[in-house]
Structure formats: C-alpha cells, structure tokens
C-alpha positions as CSV (number, residue, x, y, z in Angstrom):
1,M,-6.3,-16.4,20.3
2,R,-7.6,-13.4,18.3
3,K,-5.4,-11.1,20.3
4,L,-2.4,-13.2,19.5
5,I,-3.2,-13.2,15.8
6,F,-3.7,-9.4,16.0
7,I,-0.3,-8.9,17.7
8,L,1.4,-11.1,15.1
9,I,-0.1,-9.1,12.2
10,L,0.7,-5.8,13.9
11,G,4.3,-7.0,14.4
12,L,4.7,-8.1,10.8
13,T,3.3,-4.8,9.3
14,A,5.7,-2.8,11.5
15,C,8.6,-4.4,9.6
16,T,7.5,-3.1,6.2
17,N,10.1,-3.1,3.5
18,I,10.3,-0.3,0.9
19,P,10.3,-1.8,-2.7
20,V,13.5,-1.3,-4.7
21,N,11.6,0.6,-7.4
22,Q,10.2,3.1,-4.9
23,V,13.8,3.8,-3.8
24,N,14.9,4.2,-7.4
25,D,12.0,6.5,-8.1
26,R,12.8,8.7,-5.2
27,L,16.5,9.0,-6.2
28,Q,15.8,9.4,-9.9
29,A,13.4,12.3,-9.2
30,W,16.6,14.3,-8.5
31,K,18.2,13.6,-11.8
32,N,16.8,16.7,-13.5
33,T,18.5,19.0,-11.0
34,N,22.1,20.1,-10.7
35,I,24.9,19.3,-8.2
36,D,24.4,22.6,-6.3
37,E,20.7,21.7,-5.6
38,L,21.6,18.2,-4.4
39,I,24.2,19.7,-2.0
40,K,21.6,22.1,-0.8
41,Y,19.1,19.4,0.1
42,W,21.3,16.3,0.7
43,G,24.2,18.0,2.4
44,V,27.8,18.1,1.5
45,P,29.0,14.9,-0.2
46,S,31.3,12.5,1.7
47,R,33.7,12.7,-1.3
48,Q,34.0,14.2,-4.7
49,Q,36.4,13.4,-7.6
50,Q,36.9,13.7,-11.3
51,V,37.6,10.6,-13.2
52,A,38.0,10.3,-17.0
53,G,36.4,13.7,-17.6
54,K,33.4,13.0,-15.4
55,W,32.7,14.4,-12.0
56,H,31.5,12.1,-9.2
57,A,30.0,12.9,-5.8
58,E,29.2,10.3,-3.2
59,W,27.1,10.6,-0.1
60,I,27.9,7.8,2.4
61,N,25.5,7.6,5.4
62,E,25.7,5.0,8.2
63,E,23.5,4.6,11.3
64,H,23.7,2.2,14.2
65,S,20.7,2.0,16.3
66,S,21.3,0.2,19.6
67,G,18.9,-2.5,20.9
68,N,17.4,-2.7,24.3
69,T,19.0,-4.3,27.4
70,A,16.8,-6.8,29.1
71,L,15.9,-6.9,32.8
72,S,13.8,-9.7,34.2
73,V,12.4,-10.0,37.7
74,G,10.7,-13.1,39.1
75,S,9.7,-15.1,42.2
76,R,8.8,-18.6,42.8
77,S,7.3,-20.5,45.7
78,F,8.3,-24.0,46.8
79,G,5.9,-25.1,49.5
80,R,6.8,-22.9,52.5
81,R,9.9,-21.5,50.9
82,S,10.0,-18.8,48.3
83,S,12.7,-17.4,46.2
84,F,13.2,-14.1,44.4
85,G,15.6,-13.3,41.6
86,F,16.4,-11.0,38.8
87,G,18.5,-11.0,35.7
88,L,20.1,-8.3,33.6
89,T,21.7,-8.8,30.2
90,L,24.6,-6.6,29.5
91,F,24.5,-6.8,25.8
92,E,22.3,-5.2,23.2
93,L,19.3,-7.0,21.8
94,G,17.8,-6.2,18.5
95,G,20.1,-3.4,17.3
96,S,20.6,-2.7,13.6
97,D,23.2,-1.2,11.3
98,D,22.1,0.7,8.3
99,A,24.2,2.1,5.5
100,C,23.5,3.9,2.2
101,S,25.9,5.1,-0.5
102,R,24.5,7.4,-3.2
103,L,26.8,8.0,-6.1
104,V,26.0,10.9,-8.5
105,T,27.8,11.5,-11.8
106,Y,27.5,15.0,-13.2
107,S,28.9,17.2,-15.9
108,E,31.4,20.0,-15.6
109,N,28.6,22.6,-15.5
110,G,26.8,20.6,-12.7
111,D,24.0,18.8,-14.6
112,I,23.2,15.4,-13.1
113,A,23.9,12.5,-15.6
114,E,23.4,9.5,-13.4
115,I,22.4,8.5,-9.8
116,S,23.0,5.1,-8.3
117,W,22.8,3.7,-4.8
118,K,23.6,0.7,-2.7
119,G,22.9,-0.3,0.8
120,S,19.8,-0.7,2.9
121,K,16.8,0.1,0.8
122,N,14.7,1.3,3.7
123,Y,17.5,3.6,5.0
124,C,18.3,5.0,1.5
125,Y,14.7,5.8,1.0
126,E,14.4,7.4,4.5
127,I,17.5,9.7,4.1
128,T,16.8,10.8,0.6
129,P,14.4,13.8,0.6
130,D,11.2,13.4,-1.5
131,R,11.7,15.8,-4.4
132,L,8.0,16.6,-4.8
133,E,7.8,17.5,-1.1
134,V,10.8,19.8,-1.4
135,I,9.2,21.5,-4.4
136,K,5.9,21.9,-2.6
137,N,7.6,23.3,0.6
138,K,9.7,25.7,-1.5
139,A,6.6,27.0,-3.2
140,V,4.9,27.6,0.2
141,I,8.0,29.4,1.5
142,D,8.3,31.6,-1.6
143,E,4.6,32.5,-1.3
144,Q,5.0,33.5,2.3
145,Q,8.1,35.6,1.5
146,S,6.3,37.4,-1.3
147,K,3.6,38.5,1.1
148,N,6.1,40.1,3.4
C-alpha cells in the first residue's frame, strides 16, 4: 500500500504546473532590454509589423510531442489448453500539443515598452530564457575572453 501511495505522489509531482506569475516574471525581466537583444536570445520573431506608430514583434512557438504506442502480450491457461495473444495499438497515447505566443511592443529606437504572452504557461516558461542566467553566463564568457 505504501508503494502505491509513493507512486501516486511521484506521478502527481511530475506534472508540476508553473504559476502564471512566475511566467510573467520571467518575461518581464526582458522588458529593460531592446529588440536587438531579444532577437539575439529568443531568435528571429515569427512576424514583425508597425501599427499606429508602434512596432510589434511576435514569437510563435508550437510543439507536438507524440505519445507512446502500446504493446501487450499475455497468455492464459484453460485446464489443459493454453492460449497466447498480443495486442498493438496503432494510435498515440498521451501526446500533447504546446503553443506559446509572445508579443513585444517596442519603440522606433528598439526599447521594449510591453511584453505579453498567451498559451501554455509551462511551455512559455520553458522556451523563454531566464534573463538572470543569460547575464551570469555572459559575464563568465566575457571574463574568459579577457584572459585570452
């Protein structure tokens, strides 16, 4: 019984959800940068346009992870007779679709004015680089380059 409870708890903790405010914090950390730095670390936007004197860049990311196919093998005895069988499902089990759209509004000189997002909070959090980690890694690289 304890093993079953442990397995259930382990399974539930594996499906952890990122809180919305944590996603917002990760995205808003990039607000004090400019569009060139976002492109450097987020990649080229899916689309850019100017509307009513404001510039907009949008990053659209989608991911489909396929599930597993199932195979079962079994046997059974009926008195002196036995049988053997197997089964195979030809469709995906447990796949998921994730999408994230990050919209950035910026000025003509590239300063970020606003960042918003919609989509899967876990996926948006996962694909957006942690600004503090980027700064830390950049400092390490700069230090190594100055030694050479």
